[in-house]
C-alpha positions in Angstrom: 105.1 118.7 21.9 107.4 121.7 21.8 107.0 124.7 19.5 110.2 123.7 17.6 108.8 120.2 17.0 105.5 121.6 15.9 107.2 123.9 13.4 109.5 121.1 12.2 106.5 118.8 11.5 104.7 121.6 9.6 107.9 122.2 7.4 108.2 118.5 6.7 104.5 118.2 5.7 104.8 121.3 3.5 107.7 119.9 1.5 106.0 116.5 1.0 107.9 114.7 3.8 106.4 111.2 3.9 105.5 110.2 7.5 103.7 106.9 8.2 100.8 106.8 10.7 103.0 105.3 13.5 105.7 107.9 12.9 103.3 110.7 13.1 102.0 109.4 16.5 105.5 108.9 17.7 106.3 112.5 16.8 103.1 113.6 18.7 101.6 115.0 15.5 98.2 113.7 16.4 96.3 116.1 14.1 97.9 114.8 10.9 97.8 111.2 12.1 94.0 111.4 12.7 93.6 113.2 9.3 94.9 110.0 7.7 92.0 108.1 9.2 88.4 107.8 8.0 86.1 109.9 10.2 82.5 108.9 10.5 81.4 111.9 12.6 79.8 114.0 9.8 77.7 111.2 8.3 76.7 109.9 11.7 75.6 113.4 12.8 73.6 113.8 9.5 71.8 110.5 10.0 71.2 111.3 13.7 69.3 114.5 12.7 67.0 112.3 10.5 66.6 109.9 13.4 65.8 112.2 16.3 62.3 113.6 16.2 63.3 117.1 17.3 65.6 117.6 14.3 63.4 116.2 11.5 63.3 118.4 8.4 59.7 119.2 9.0 60.7 121.1 12.2 62.3 123.7 9.9 58.9 125.0 8.8 58.7 128.7 9.6 55.6 130.5 10.9 53.7 132.4 8.3 53.6 136.2 8.4 50.1 137.8 8.2 49.9 141.2 6.6 47.1 143.7 5.9 46.0 144.8 2.4 48.8 147.4 2.4 51.4 144.9 3.2 52.0 145.9 6.7 52.9 143.2 9.1 50.2 142.2 11.6 51.2 139.0 13.3 52.8 135.6 13.0 50.5 132.7 12.1 51.6 129.4 13.8 52.4 126.6 11.4 52.2 123.0 12.5 55.3 120.8 12.7 54.4 117.1 13.0 57.4 114.8 13.0 56.6 111.1 12.9 59.1 108.7 14.5 59.3 106.2 11.6 63.1 105.8 11.9 62.9 104.8 15.5 60.1 102.3 14.9 61.9 100.8 11.9 65.2 100.6 13.9 63.6 99.0 16.9 61.8 96.3 14.9 65.1 95.5 13.1 66.9 95.3 16.5 64.5 92.9 18.2 64.5 90.4 15.3 68.3 90.2 15.5 69.2 90.6 19.2 65.7 90.4 20.8 66.9 87.2 22.5 70.6 86.9 23.5 73.1 85.1 21.2 73.4 81.5 22.2 77.1 80.4 22.8 78.3 76.9 22.7 81.6 75.1 23.5 83.0 73.4 20.4 86.3 72.3 22.0 87.1 69.5 24.5 89.0 69.9 27.7 88.1 73.6 28.0 85.4 73.4 30.6 87.1 75.9 32.9 87.7 78.4 30.1 84.1 78.1 28.8 82.7 78.6 32.4 84.9 81.6 32.9 83.8 83.0 29.6 80.1 82.7 30.4 80.6 84.3 33.8 82.5 87.2 32.3 79.9 87.7 29.6 77.3 88.2 32.4 79.5 90.5 34.4 80.3 92.8 31.5 76.6 92.8 30.3 77.5 92.0 26.8 73.9 91.3 25.7 72.8 94.7 26.7 75.9 96.4 25.1 75.5 94.6 21.8 71.8 95.7 21.6 72.8 99.3 22.4 75.6 99.2 19.7 73.2 97.7 17.1 70.6 100.4 17.9 73.2 103.1 17.5 74.5 101.7 14.2 70.9 101.4 12.9 70.4 105.1 13.6 73.8 106.6 12.7 75.4 104.1 10.3 78.3 103.3 12.6 79.0 102.5 16.3 81.6 100.5 18.3 82.1 98.5 21.4 85.4 99.4 23.1 86.9 96.6 25.3 88.6 98.5 28.1 90.9 96.6 30.4 92.0 98.3 33.7 93.2 97.5 37.2 90.6 97.6 39.9 91.7 100.0 42.6 90.0 98.0 45.4 91.1 94.5 44.5 94.2 95.4 42.5 93.2 92.9 39.9 92.6 93.4 36.1 89.1 93.9 35.0 87.2 94.4 31.7 84.6 97.1 30.9 82.6 97.5 27.7 82.0 101.0 26.4 79.5 101.6 23.6 80.7 104.5 21.3 78.2 106.5 19.2 77.7 110.1 18.0 74.7 110.4 20.2 77.0 109.9 23.1 79.4 112.6 21.7 81.9 110.1 20.5 84.0 110.5 17.3 85.0 107.3 15.5 88.0 107.1 13.2 89.3 104.0 11.5 92.0 102.8 9.1 91.4 99.6 7.1 93.7 97.8 4.6 92.7 96.7 1.1 91.2 93.5 2.6 88.9 95.6 4.8 90.8 94.5 8.0 90.9 97.0 10.8 94.4 98.3 11.2 93.9 101.3 13.6 91.0 102.7 15.6 90.7 106.1 17.3 88.1 107.4 19.7 87.6 111.2 20.1 85.9 112.6 23.1 85.8 115.7 25.3 86.4 115.8 29.1 85.8 118.7 31.5 88.8 119.2 33.6 89.8 121.6 36.4 88.7 125.2 35.9 85.6 124.0 34.0 87.8 123.7 30.9 86.8 121.3 28.2 89.7 119.3 26.7 89.7 117.3 23.5 91.1 113.7 23.9 91.8 111.1 21.2 92.7 107.5 22.1 94.4 105.6 19.3 94.5 101.8 19.3 96.7 99.5 17.2 97.4 95.8 17.7 100.7 96.7 19.5 100.3 100.2 21.0 97.7 102.4 22.7 98.2 106.2 22.4 96.3 108.4 24.8 96.4 111.9 23.3 95.3 115.1 25.0 95.1 118.5 23.4 97.4 120.9 25.1 97.9 124.6 24.8 100.5 124.0 22.2 100.2 120.7 20.3 99.3 117.4 21.8 100.4 115.5 24.9 100.8 111.8 24.1 101.2 108.9 26.5 102.2 105.6 24.8 101.4 102.1 26.3 101.9 98.6 25.1 98.6 97.0 24.1 98.2 94.0 26.6 95.4 92.4 24.6 97.5 92.0 21.4 94.5 92.9 19.2 92.7 96.2 18.6 90.1 95.9 21.4 87.2 97.2 19.4 84.1 95.6 17.8 83.0 97.9 15.0 79.4 98.0 13.7 78.9 99.4 10.2 75.8 99.5 8.1 73.4 101.8 6.2 70.9 103.3 8.7 67.7 101.3 8.8 65.6 104.3 7.6 67.9 105.6 4.9 66.2 104.1 1.9 62.7 105.4 2.8 63.8 108.8 4.2 62.3 110.8 1.3 58.9 109.2 1.8 59.1 109.9 5.5 59.7 113.6 4.8 56.8 113.6 2.4 54.4 112.1 4.9 55.5 114.5 7.7 55.2 117.6 5.4 51.7 116.5 4.2 50.5 115.8 7.7 51.8 119.2 8.9 50.1 121.1 6.0 46.9 119.1 6.6 47.0 120.2 10.2 47.3 123.8 9.1 44.2 123.5 6.9 42.2 121.8 9.7 43.1 124.7 12.1 41.9 127.2 9.6 38.7 125.6 8.2 37.6 122.7 10.5 35.5 124.9 12.8 32.2 126.1 11.2 32.0 129.7 10.2 28.8 131.8 10.0 27.9 133.5 6.8 25.2 136.3 7.0 24.0 139.3 5.2 24.4 142.8 6.6 20.8 142.9 7.7 21.4 139.9 10.0 24.6 141.1 11.6 23.0 143.8 13.6 20.6 141.4 15.3 23.1 138.7 16.3 23.1 137.8 20.0 26.0 138.9 22.0 28.6 136.3 23.1 27.4 136.3 26.8 23.8 135.7 25.8 22.3 132.3 25.7 19.6 133.1 23.1 20.0 131.3 19.8 17.1 133.1 18.0 18.0 135.1 14.8 15.3 137.4 13.3 15.8 137.9 9.6 14.4 141.1 8.0 14.2 142.4 4.4 15.3 139.2 2.8 18.3 138.7 5.1 20.1 135.4 4.8 22.2 133.4 7.2 24.1 130.0 6.9 27.1 128.2 8.3 30.1 127.5 6.2 31.5 124.1 7.0 34.7 122.3 5.8 34.2 119.0 4.0 36.5 116.2 4.9 39.9 115.9 3.2 39.8 114.5 -0.3 40.0 110.8 -1.0 43.3 111.3 -2.9 45.0 112.7 0.2 43.9 109.8 2.3 45.0 107.3 -0.4 48.4 109.0 -0.7 49.0 108.7 3.1 48.1 105.0 3.1 50.3 104.3 0.1 53.3 106.1 1.6 52.8 104.4 5.0 52.7 101.0 3.3 55.8 101.7 1.2 57.8 103.1 4.1 57.2 100.0 6.1 57.4 97.4 3.4 60.5 98.9 1.6 62.4 99.1 4.9 61.4 95.4 5.6 59.3 96.4 8.6 56.1 94.5 9.5 53.2 96.7 10.5 53.0 95.8 14.2 50.2 97.5 16.1 47.6 96.5 18.7 44.9 95.5 16.1 47.3 93.4 14.1 48.7 91.7 17.1 45.2 90.8 18.3 44.5 89.1 15.1 47.5 86.7 15.6 45.7 85.0 18.4 47.5 81.9 19.6 49.6 81.3 16.5 52.6 79.1 16.9 56.1 80.5 16.6 56.4 79.2 13.0 53.2 80.9 12.0 54.2 84.2 13.6 57.5 83.9 11.7 55.7 83.8 8.4 53.5 86.8 9.4 56.7 88.7 10.3 58.6 87.5 7.2 59.8 91.0 6.2 61.6 91.5 9.5 63.0 87.9 9.3 64.4 88.7 5.8 66.2 91.8 7.1 67.5 89.9 10.1 68.9 87.2 7.8 70.6 89.9 5.8 72.1 91.5 8.9 73.5 88.1 10.0 75.9 88.2 7.0 77.9 90.8 8.9 76.9 90.1 12.4 78.2 86.5 12.2 81.6 88.0 11.6 81.0 90.5 14.5 80.3 87.7 16.9 83.3 85.7 15.8 85.5 88.7 16.3 84.0 89.2 19.8 84.8 85.6 20.7 88.4 86.1 19.4 88.8 89.3 21.4 87.4 87.8 24.6 89.8 84.8 24.3 92.7 87.2 23.9 91.6 89.4 26.8 91.0 86.4 29.1 94.3 84.7 28.3 96.6 87.8 28.0 95.2 90.0 30.8 92.5 88.6 33.1 93.7 85.1 33.8 97.0 84.4 32.0 97.7 81.4 34.2 95.1 79.5 32.1 96.2 81.1 28.9 96.9 77.7 27.2 93.3 76.5 27.9 91.8 79.8 26.7 93.7 79.5 23.4 92.3 76.0 23.0 88.7 77.2 23.6 86.6 77.1 20.4 83.3 79.0 20.7 80.2 78.7 18.5 77.3 81.1 18.3 73.7 81.0 17.2 71.2 83.8 16.7 67.9 83.0 18.4 64.4 83.6 17.1 62.7 86.6 18.8 59.5 84.8 19.5 61.2 81.6 20.6 61.0 78.1 19.1 58.2 75.6 19.2 59.9 73.8 22.1 57.2 71.1 22.5 57.9 69.9 18.9 61.6 70.1 19.5 61.4 68.1 22.7 59.2 65.4 21.1 61.7 65.1 18.2 64.8 64.7 20.3 62.9 62.3 22.7 62.1 60.1 19.7 65.7 60.1 18.5 67.0 59.3 22.0 64.6 56.4 22.4 65.6 55.1 19.0 69.3 55.2 20.1 70.3 58.0 17.7 71.3 60.4 20.5 73.4 59.9 23.6 71.9 60.9 27.0 74.3 63.8 27.3 73.3 65.2 23.9 69.7 64.7 24.8 70.2 66.8 28.0 72.1 69.5 26.0 69.2 69.9 23.6 66.5 70.0 26.2 65.2 73.5 26.8 64.3 72.6 30.4 67.9 72.1 31.4 69.9 75.2 32.3 73.1 73.5 33.7 74.0 70.6 31.5 77.1 69.6 33.5 75.2 69.7 36.8 72.2 67.8 35.4 74.5 65.0 34.0 76.1 64.6 37.5 72.7 64.4 39.1 71.6 61.7 36.5 74.7 59.7 37.2 74.2 59.9 41.0 70.6 58.8 40.6 71.6 55.9 38.3 74.2 54.8 40.9 71.7 54.9 43.7 69.1 52.9 41.7 71.8 50.3 40.8 72.7 50.0 44.5 69.1 49.6 45.5 68.6 46.9 42.9 71.7 45.0 44.0 70.5 45.2 47.6 67.1 43.8 46.7 68.7 40.9 44.8 70.9 40.0 47.8 67.8 40.0 50.0 65.9 37.7 47.6 68.9 35.3 47.5 68.7 34.8 51.3 64.9 34.4 51.5 63.9 30.9 52.6 62.2 28.8 49.9 59.2 26.6 50.5 
């Protein structure tokens, strides 16, 4: 963008010139265009400081200055800083109860076997299950994250390919969005920095709309903008938004960390026994290198040890109350070695009841994540049909995908198999549905073909035996 164009844009903005978002980008006025968007960077950075142990508030405790009676500085007294990784524990438990096992995808349409098989292979190639866990972990820590669906041409094969990129503040990504009054995503921008020649760090902003992709690079004067048509036809982003998992209990976490740090200071000062003796005794104390432990008391001399009693019961009760509230109010079950030992050989249903708090939170998250998975399916269908394999676009458009969140501890498969076996034997299920529901079968289509082959072979054997019986001589 030239100096004249920069000055022109400034004058238009100063006099109230109305420029739409697309017009600003077309004019290479990226700064004002991005200013129209909602930026999540500041909030995400604030939540991330609460999440990472090294930046907890308790780490701001300063060492205490020790002075003599006249107020002269003597030395610094070290103060303990004990951060407790509650936020990470809470976040990981929430994650495992939602995406601990991969989302189960099903084909709800007919005549789309090729499209469904292509989708499953592509999901494995792009490592979607790993990426969605990473994005959910980042959103639980920072409040927002995104998965960017990047299509590009492979230099080796010269074919289009798909790459998933998880964006988060921890990865130094800035996320900007524009939504309409119905909360539909209308524009998305990704800000990042790249080190270029001369060890120079350059600010980049990639802006995505349904029609266009703007790749913006900060220049010496203004912005350099390259504009491309969006081949996907949709904004290729899956946006995760939520309140951080630890946000409701953060004040209690800070209280526990501060109390534990102060308690550690007290222990350092008073836990070791100290000797109390009169002046008559001090002169007869053994030297440090001597092994003798005999003290001779004269003229009524007295000697004793000053020991520190354990912390008061109220402090212990306070910690236990806060620990219980932090976990329960964040819907986090207390999972430790002792508690897990007591579960023994409980069934999946029984474990689900024990972990009810986490199950409640997972069900709450599904209110949003159902929509996220539906959007993912829609994006993948558009990418497959418009970019990766447009020859089969018509079949991809017919593909209807269903999804199901799975229990983290699995299902009671023996009960399930017994139930579907009974329904199959009663004639309530077809053989193909029976095979689809069986947890032992990984490839339903292949298994049905093997069953048909075996049935055909058995029928041929029976007919051969019948022919042999027909030509047997009779007595």
